[in-house]
Structure formats: structure tokens, C-alpha cells
C-alpha positions in Angstrom: 152.9 -80.5 -97.3 151.6 -80.1 -93.7 154.1 -79.6 -91.0 153.6 -80.1 -87.2 152.4 -77.1 -85.4 154.3 -77.9 -82.2 157.5 -79.7 -81.4 157.1 -83.4 -80.5 158.0 -83.8 -76.9 160.7 -86.2 -75.7 158.1 -88.1 -73.8 155.9 -88.7 -76.9 158.9 -89.7 -79.1 160.3 -92.0 -76.5 156.9 -93.7 -76.0 156.7 -94.4 -79.7 160.3 -95.7 -79.8 159.7 -98.0 -76.8 158.1 -100.6 -79.1 161.2 -100.9 -81.4 162.6 -103.9 -79.6 164.6 -106.5 -81.4 163.4 -110.1 -81.3 165.9 -112.9 -81.1 165.9 -115.3 -84.1 163.9 -118.5 -83.8 165.6 -121.8 -84.2 164.3 -125.1 -85.5 165.8 -128.5 -84.9 167.5 -130.2 -87.9 165.7 -133.6 -88.6 169.0 -135.2 -89.6 171.5 -134.2 -86.9 169.1 -132.6 -84.3 171.2 -129.4 -84.1 169.6 -126.0 -84.0 169.3 -124.2 -87.3 167.5 -121.3 -88.8 164.2 -122.3 -90.4 164.1 -122.5 -94.2 167.9 -122.7 -94.4 170.5 -125.4 -95.0 171.8 -126.9 -91.9 175.4 -125.8 -91.4 176.3 -128.9 -89.4 175.2 -131.7 -91.8 174.3 -129.8 -95.0 170.8 -131.2 -95.4 167.7 -129.3 -96.4 164.2 -130.7 -97.0 165.4 -134.3 -96.5 168.2 -134.2 -99.1 171.9 -133.4 -99.1 172.1 -129.7 -100.3 175.8 -128.9 -99.7 178.9 -130.9 -98.8 180.1 -130.2 -95.3 183.5 -131.4 -94.2 
């Protein structure tokens, strides 16, 4: 297996790692209670998903 001929400099490795940023999660509005929720997930506030009651929330 080939190996690098020279050591990768700090500058090159840091330039490559500069693009590893975390993106914040996107939120969608629940059509029932209008609270923010993660897309394609059951709403934790009202328990609805795809227009029907998925879970019972107290």
C-alpha cells in the first residue's frame, strides 16, 4: 500500500479540517399545534404525525 513521501504539514491538515463544521438542525412547524419540531418525526408537543394521532401526550 502506498504511503506518503512527506509529512502532511499543519497548514494542509488544518485547511482540510476547516470544512468540518456542524450544521444546526432544521425545524419544521407542526400543522396541528404550530410548535417547532424535527421534520419526519412525531411532534413532542401534541403527538401528531402526518395528520393523525401517533402517540398519546399528557
